[in-house]
C-alpha positions, 0 to 999 in steps of 0.5 A: 238468629236462631228460633226462640220457641222450643219444645220443652223437655219431658221432665219440665213438662211433668213438673208443670203439669204436676203443679196444676194437679198436685197442690199439696199432700191431700191432692195426692190422697184425693187422686189415689183414692179416686183411682181406688174407687174407680177400680171397684175397691171394697176397702181403701186404706191410707196411711200417712207420716208427718202430714203426708210430707214424708210418706203416703201410702194408699192400698185397696182390694180393687181389680189391680193392673197387669204389668204392661198396664202398670207401666203405661199407667205412668205415662201422661194422658194414659187412662182406661176410662176414656177411649174417644171424644164421645166418652167425654160426654158421659163421664161416669168415673172420678178420674178420666184425664190420665194425669194424676199418677204421672203428675204425682210421680214427677214430684216424688219417689213413688212405688206402684205394687199391683196385681190383678185377681187372675194373677199369681204374682204382681208388679212393683214399678219404682219411679223417681222424679218422673223416671222409672228406675226399676220394674220387678215381679213381687208377691202381693195381694190383689189390688193396688198399693202406691207409696208416695215419699218425699213429695216435692223433693224436686221442687223446693219452691213448692215444699217450702210453701206447704203448711205444718204437719197439723194443717196438711193432716187436716186437709187429708182428713177432709178429703177422706171425709168427702169420699167416705160421705158418698161411698158408704158401701166402701170401708175406709181406714186412715192412719197418721203416724201409725195412729188410727184416725178413720175405721169406717166399715162398709155400710148400706145405711147412709145416715150411719156413715154420716153419723160416724163421721160428722158425729151424733150431734149433727146427725140428730139434727138432719132432715131429709131433702129430695126433689126433681124438676126434669133437669135433675134429681136431688136427695140428701140431708140438711140440718134444721134451722136451730143448728148452724156453724160459723163456717161453710165447711160442713156443706158437701155437694156431690154431682153424679157421685163426684164432690164439687165446689160450685158457687151456683149451688152454694148460692142456692143453699144460702138462699134456702136458709136465708130466712132461717139462720143468721147472716154469716152462719152456715148449715151442715148439708149433704146433697147428691145431685143426678144430672143427665151427662149431656147436661154437664161438663166436668172437664173444666179443670185438672183437679176435677172439682169444678163443673158447668151446668147446661141449665144452671138456673134450673139446677139452682131452683132444684136445689133451693126449692128442695131445701126450702121444702125440707126446712118448712116442714122439718117434723115431717121428715125427721124428728130432732132436738131443739138446741139452745140458742143463746144470743152472743152478747159480750159486755165491757166488764166494770170491776165489781168493787167499783160498779156501785160507785161509778165515780170511783172509777178514775175519769179518763181524758175523754168523756162520753157524749153519745153512741151512734148505731150502738157501735161508735162512741162519741167522746170529747176532751180538752184536745177535741172530739173523737169517734171510737169503734167500741169493738176495735178498741176492746179488741186492742185492749184484750190483745195487748192484755194477753200479750202482756200476760204471756210475757208475764207467765199467764192469762187469767183463766176461768176453769170449769168445775166439770170439763165441758165435752164438745163434739167436733169434726175429726180434722178439727180435733187434730188441729186443736189437740196438735196445738193444745200446748200453745193454746194453754199458754193463753188460757185455753185448756183442752183434752182429747176425749174420743175420736171426735170429742175434746173436753174443754177444761178452762178458758180465758176469763174474757171468753166467759159465756162464749159458745164453745162449739163455734169458738172451737170450729173458728179456731181450728180454721185459724190454726189450719193456716199455720205454716211449716215455718211459723214459730210458736211465737207467731202462732200464739200472736195469731191466736191472741188476735183471734181470741180478742176478736171473739171476746170483744164487745160487738157492734150494735150493743148499747153500752152504759156510761160506766162501761164506756168510762172503763173502756176509755180508761183501759184504752189509755192505759195501753198508749191509745193505739189507733188500730186493732190488732187486724190493722183496721182504724179504731178511732177518728179524732178532730181537734177543736181548732178543726171544729172552729175552722169549720164554723169560722169561729176564730 
C-alpha cells in the first residue's frame, strides 16, 4: 500500500493560498494599493472595469523595481519588508507576508510593469494562472503598474459567488476610502468604466481630506478626540451625539497606520456613545492609534486586518475615555450645527373619509380586547383569542400591497414639490443610482446630483415622514448584498421586504381602536397570513375550546 500523504503541486498551493488572501476584486485593490503606499508613492491611480471582475489596474509613482526584483516579487513569500524573525516584532509597512502578488497572479491574468527612477527602461512581466508567460524590456515612467484581468477565471466556483457589479464596486470604493482617510498626503484617483469616482489631491489638512470623502455634513459635526495613557496614544475625529447612522460602516479604526477591524475597539466606541445615542445607531468615528510595536501582533491573518493587543484592557480604556472626553465637551473641541432629530413614529393610517365615523369601517372578524407592551394586540372573535404582533402584521400588509402594485403597474407615490438632496457616501451613491430603475418601480425615484449626493424625487406613500438619509443608508446596505445571478424580480422582492419593514408601525406604539380595526381588516383582506415577509410569526391563536379545557369547563 502506497503513501497517502503527498506534497501538493505549486499550482494547487497557489490557488489555496489565493483563497485566503483574495476574496473579491476589492481584495486585489487593497493589496496592490498597500504595495504602492509602501513604495513611497505620491499619487495612486486605480482603474477598474465591471466592478473589477473584468479588469483592475493600479498605477503609482513609487520607487519601482528592477528586473530581478520584479520576477522575485511573484514568488511566494518573497518580500523586501521583512528579513528575519526580529522584523516581525516591529512591522512598519502595510505588507510584509510576501503573499499578495503571487496570490493575485495565481487566479488571474496579470501584467506587472515597473521601473526604478535610476533606470532608463522598465520591465514587463506577463503571468497567467501563476505561470510566467513572458518577460520583456519596456518603456514606462518610473513607478509600478499592475494590471489584473479575468479575476478567478481558473476558479469558477469562486467567480460564481462574486456579487453584482455595483456591489463589488461599493467594496472597492470602501477600500479606497479607508486608505485615503489615513494617507491624506497621498493623492488617490479611482475610475470605474472610465468614469472618475475619486480625484483626491494630496493635502496636509486631515479634515479637508475627510470632508472630501465623507462630505460636508459629516465633517461639520466632527469633534476632535485625543488621549494617551502610557500604553498608547490616540487622536482622531468623532461625530457629536446629535448625529448618528443606522450602520457601523462609518467607524474607521487605524493602528500604527493600518486599517483594522477589532471587536475590542468597536466595543470601546459603543461604550463611549452608549448614553449619547439610541440603541442600534452608530456614530461616524475616525481614530488613529499609535501602539508600541512590541505591544502588538499584526501577523494574525493573511488579510492583515486583525491585530492582537498585549494590553487589550488598557487600549479599550484609552479609546473609551478619549471619546467620552470629546463628547462631554464638544463645544470646546469644535463648533457644530445641531441637526434636527425627529422621533420615528409611523402610525397605521385610517382613510380620512372614514376617520370621523369609525363605525362606518367594516368590522373585522376579530375585535380588539387590549394591547400588551404597546406591541402585541389582543383580539377575540367567534373562533377564539389571538395575539398579533402589530409591526409584523403591518409589515406583511405593506409587502403584499407593493407586490400587488408591481403586478398592476405601480405603487402609490408621494412626490416632492422640491426634490430633496441627500448627501451619502460614494459607495452608497453608486449602489443607489446603479439600481434606480428598480427602485423607481416601487415608488422611490432618485437622481444623481454630484459625486456624493442624490436627490429624492418621490417616495412610496407609506414612507411619508420617514427620515430620508438613514433610509437611503440602510437601503444601500441591502442593495450591496445583490448577487451576480439575482434577477430583477428577486431584487425587487428584497427591496419590497426592506421598505415594508421601514414603513410598518413600530413596537412600543399605542394604537387607537380605529387603527387596530383598520389593521385587522387589511390583514383579513390578504387572507390572514401567519408570518411577516422575513418569516417571523405574526400571530398566535387559541380556540375557545382550548380555553375551556384550560379552565375545565366542558
